[in-house]
C-alpha positions in Angstrom: 0.0 0.0 0.0 1.0 3.7 -0.3 1.3 3.9 3.5 3.6 0.9 3.7 5.7 2.3 0.7 6.0 5.7 2.5 7.1 4.1 5.7 9.7 2.0 3.8 11.2 5.1 2.2 11.3 6.8 5.7 13.1 3.8 7.1 15.7 3.9 4.3 16.5 7.6 5.0 16.0 7.4 8.7 18.8 8.6 10.9 18.6 5.3 12.8 20.5 3.7 9.9 24.1 3.4 11.2 26.6 5.7 9.7 28.9 2.7 9.0 26.2 1.1 6.8 25.7 4.2 4.8 29.4 4.6 4.3 29.6 1.0 3.2 26.8 1.6 0.7 28.7 4.7 -0.6 31.9 2.7 -1.0 30.0 0.0 -3.0 28.6 2.7 -5.3 32.0 4.2 -5.9 33.5 0.7 -6.6 30.7 0.0 -9.1 31.3 3.3 -10.9 35.1 2.6 -11.0 34.5 -1.0 -12.3 32.2 0.4 -15.0 34.9 2.8 -16.2 37.5 0.0 -16.2 35.2 -2.3 -18.2 34.6 0.5 -20.8 38.3 0.3 -21.6 38.1 -3.5 -22.0 35.3 -3.5 -24.6 36.8 -5.0 -27.8 36.2 -2.9 -31.0 34.6 -6.0 -32.3 31.8 -5.6 -29.7 31.5 -2.0 -30.7 31.1 -3.1 -34.3 28.3 -5.4 -33.3 26.4 -2.4 -31.9 26.0 -0.9 -35.4 24.2 -2.2 -38.5 26.3 -4.9 -40.2 27.6 -3.7 -43.6 27.4 -0.1 -42.5 30.5 2.1 -42.9 30.9 2.2 -39.1 30.8 -1.6 -38.9 33.3 -2.1 -41.7 35.6 0.6 -40.3 35.6 -0.8 -36.7 36.1 -4.4 -37.9 38.9 -3.3 -40.2 40.6 -1.4 -37.4 40.7 -4.4 -35.1 40.3 -7.8 -36.9 41.6 -9.7 -33.9 39.1 -8.1 -31.5 41.7 -6.8 -29.1 40.7 -4.8 -26.1 41.3 -1.1 -26.3 44.2 -1.4 -23.8 45.9 -4.1 -25.8 45.3 -2.2 -29.1 47.0 0.9 -27.7 49.9 -1.2 -26.3 50.5 -2.5 -29.8 50.4 1.0 -31.1 53.1 2.0 -28.6 55.2 -1.0 -29.5 54.8 0.0 -33.2 56.0 3.6 -32.5 59.0 2.4 -30.5 59.8 -0.2 -33.2 59.8 2.5 -35.9 62.2 4.7 -33.9 64.5 1.8 -33.3 64.4 0.6 -37.0 65.1 4.0 -38.3 68.0 4.5 -35.9 69.5 1.2 -36.9 69.0 2.0 -40.6 70.7 5.3 -40.3 73.6 3.8 -38.3 74.2 0.8 -40.6 73.9 2.8 -43.8 75.7 5.9 -42.8 78.2 4.7 -40.2 79.0 1.1 -40.9 78.7 1.0 -44.7 79.5 4.7 -45.1 77.1 5.1 -48.0 77.6 8.7 -49.3 74.9 11.3 -49.6 73.0 11.8 -52.8 75.1 13.8 -55.3 72.4 16.5 -55.3 73.1 17.2 -51.6 76.9 17.9 -51.9 78.5 20.2 -51.4 75.2 22.0 -50.9 71.6 20.8 -51.7 70.6 21.6 -55.3 67.3 23.1 -53.9 65.5 23.7 -50.7 63.5 20.9 -49.2 61.0 20.8 -46.3 63.6 21.7 -43.7 61.2 21.7 -40.7 58.1 19.6 -40.1 55.1 21.8 -39.6 51.9 21.1 -37.6 50.1 19.9 -40.8 52.9 17.4 -41.4 52.8 16.1 -37.8 49.0 15.8 -38.1 49.3 13.7 -41.2 52.0 11.5 -39.7 49.8 11.0 -36.5 46.7 10.0 -38.4 48.6 7.6 -40.6 49.9 5.7 -37.5 46.3 4.5 -37.0 45.9 3.6 -40.6 49.2 1.8 -40.7 48.5 -0.3 -37.6 45.0 -1.2 -38.8 46.5 -2.5 -42.2 49.3 -4.3 -40.4 46.8 -6.2 -38.3 44.8 -7.0 -41.4 47.9 -8.3 -43.2 48.7 -10.4 -40.2 45.2 -11.7 -39.9 45.0 -12.6 -43.5 48.4 -14.3 -43.5 47.5 -16.4 -40.4 43.9 -17.3 -41.5 43.9 -17.3 -45.3 47.5 -17.8 -46.4 49.5 -21.0 -46.1 51.1 -21.5 -42.7 53.5 -24.0 -41.1 57.2 -24.5 -41.9 56.3 -28.0 -43.3 54.3 -26.2 -46.1 57.2 -24.1 -47.4 57.8 -24.6 -51.1 59.7 -22.8 -53.8 56.5 -21.7 -55.3 54.8 -20.1 -52.3 58.1 -18.5 -51.1 60.6 -17.4 -53.7 58.2 -17.2 -56.6 55.5 -15.7 -54.5 57.9 -13.1 -53.1 59.0 -11.8 -56.5 55.4 -12.0 -57.8 54.3 -9.7 -55.0 56.9 -7.1 -56.1 55.8 -7.1 -59.7 52.1 -7.1 -58.9 52.3 -4.5 -56.2 54.6 -2.2 -58.3 52.1 -2.4 -61.1 49.2 -1.4 -58.8 51.3 1.3 -57.2 52.6 2.7 -60.5 49.1 3.3 -61.9 47.6 4.5 -58.6 50.5 6.9 -58.1 50.3 8.2 -61.6 46.6 8.7 -61.2 47.2 10.8 -58.1 49.2 13.2 -60.2 46.2 13.9 -62.4 45.3 17.6 -62.3 41.8 16.9 -61.0 43.2 14.9 -58.0 46.7 16.1 -57.3 45.9 19.2 -55.3 43.6 17.4 -52.9 45.6 14.4 -52.0 49.2 13.8 -53.3 50.3 17.4 -53.3 51.0 17.3 -49.6 53.6 14.6 -50.0 55.4 16.8 -52.6 56.0 19.6 -50.0 59.2 17.7 -49.5 61.4 18.2 -52.6 64.5 16.5 -51.2 63.5 13.6 -49.0 65.8 13.3 -46.0 64.0 11.9 -42.9 63.4 8.3 -44.3 60.3 7.1 -42.4 59.0 10.5 -41.5 59.2 11.9 -45.0 57.8 8.6 -46.4 54.7 8.5 -44.1 54.1 12.3 -44.4 51.3 11.7 -46.9 47.5 12.5 -47.0 45.6 9.8 -45.0 43.6 8.9 -48.2 46.9 8.1 -50.0 48.2 6.1 -47.0 45.1 4.0 -46.9 45.1 3.3 -50.7 48.9 2.6 -50.9 48.8 0.0 -48.1 45.6 -1.4 -49.6 47.6 -2.2 -52.7 49.6 -4.6 -50.5 46.5 -6.4 -49.3 45.2 -6.7 -52.9 48.6 -7.9 -54.0 48.6 -10.7 -51.4 45.2 -11.9 -52.6 46.1 -11.8 -56.3 49.4 -13.7 -55.8 47.7 -16.2 -53.5 45.2 -17.1 -56.2 47.7 -17.1 -59.0 50.2 -19.5 -57.3 47.6 -21.6 -55.4 48.6 -20.4 -51.9 51.0 -17.7 -50.6 52.9 -18.6 -47.5 52.4 -16.3 -44.4 56.2 -16.0 -44.0 56.4 -14.7 -47.6 53.8 -12.0 -46.8 56.0 -11.0 -43.9 59.2 -11.0 -46.0 57.6 -9.0 -48.7 56.3 -6.3 -46.3 59.8 -6.1 -44.7 61.4 -5.5 -48.1 58.7 -3.1 -49.1 59.3 -1.1 -46.0 63.1 -1.1 -46.6 62.5 0.3 -50.1 60.3 3.0 -48.6 63.0 4.0 -46.1 65.6 4.1 -48.9 63.4 6.2 -51.2 63.0 8.9 -48.6 66.5 8.9 -47.0 69.4 11.2 -47.9 71.8 8.3 -48.8 72.8 7.2 -52.3 71.5 3.7 -51.9 70.9 1.2 -54.6 69.8 -2.5 -54.8 70.8 -4.9 -57.5 69.0 -8.0 -58.6 65.7 -9.0 -60.2 64.0 -6.1 -58.4 67.0 -3.7 -58.8 66.4 -0.2 -57.6 68.1 3.1 -56.8 67.0 5.7 -54.4 68.0 8.3 -57.0 64.9 7.5 -59.1 62.5 8.5 -56.3 64.4 11.6 -55.5 64.1 12.5 -59.2 60.3 12.0 -58.8 60.2 14.4 -55.9 62.2 17.0 -57.8 60.5 16.8 -61.2 57.1 15.2 -60.2 55.9 13.8 -63.6 58.2 10.8 -63.8 59.4 7.6 -61.9 56.1 6.7 -60.4 57.0 3.1 -59.3 57.8 2.3 -55.8 60.5 -0.5 -56.2 61.9 -1.4 -59.7 61.5 1.0 -62.6 60.3 -1.6 -65.0 56.9 0.0 -65.5 58.2 3.5 -65.8 60.5 2.3 -68.6 57.7 0.3 -70.2 55.2 3.2 -70.2 57.6 6.0 -71.0 57.7 7.9 -67.7 61.3 7.0 -66.6 63.7 9.9 -66.2 67.4 9.6 -65.6 68.9 11.1 -62.4 70.6 14.5 -62.4 72.5 15.9 -59.5 71.8 19.4 -60.6 74.1 21.9 -62.4 76.8 23.9 -60.7 74.9 27.0 -61.4 71.9 25.7 -59.4 74.1 24.7 -56.5 75.9 28.0 -56.5 72.5 29.7 -56.4 71.4 27.6 -53.5 74.7 28.2 -51.7 74.0 32.0 -52.0 70.5 31.6 -50.7 71.7 29.6 -47.7 74.3 32.2 -46.9 71.6 34.9 -47.0 69.3 32.8 -44.7 72.2 32.3 -42.2 72.9 36.0 -42.2 69.3 36.9 -41.6 69.0 34.5 -38.7 72.2 35.9 -37.2 70.9 39.4 -37.5 67.6 38.4 -35.9 69.4 36.9 -32.9 71.5 40.0 -32.5 68.3 42.1 -32.2 
């Protein structure tokens, strides 16, 4: 009855309830709130994907970002490991190439750079690099998921076809996709909106940072070519081994570092390559679109030989650098 309900409410709020019991109730409430907050960080992205309509953009995006259904804490720990790994790999790359093997700088950089590059990363550059970290990690997880679940696994299943042949097939297929995709991004109707940002750097120097400093749309598409490459080669040879996928991605990443470093690096072999070709692309834009070998540039008439720049251009740049140094010195004096 209403009278009984009223008396029950009074008894709950009555001062006769011991202070210790009320304090205990308050502590339980606080613990419950804390547990709820902790559980929120433990919700897998996969569960979040299940809360939106299947097939919707949100569902596809959330599933793509976390194919293994890691918790948010685990996902962020993997991101931290990725960032640390990139710093370590770039440090090792710089030490091995510059200190141990003493690879000289590009001829266009000595005695002075032939032109002025992106000497300092600006906020827009750091923003692009930051966004692309999430895109890269998502694709890396998808590569790993595909290799573990769709590709051939197990050392006992290693064959010449699904390793060596598959490895080189990945290079030629991916370079073909990258060549036409890269060339399309230089089309006047598209260039200003996506790829132009990457060409803010005329003389690539920072290896990984200059390589990943691209528009997020370009980053997504370029890494997507690798995923498509795996699927094409897998069908073509009747099964691509997971270790081959890993080896190809490692080699692809090495080419990316070499293309955007300051060293005069070159690789010989079936997929021969020189970092000079990509520097030429950054300086002259409408040439050398391929990522690895230059087979398709030569095949489709877009290959351009490397030029270190004339002495006149270097003298001009030397004069500009002297004026810039004098201006900075005068500014400090003020």
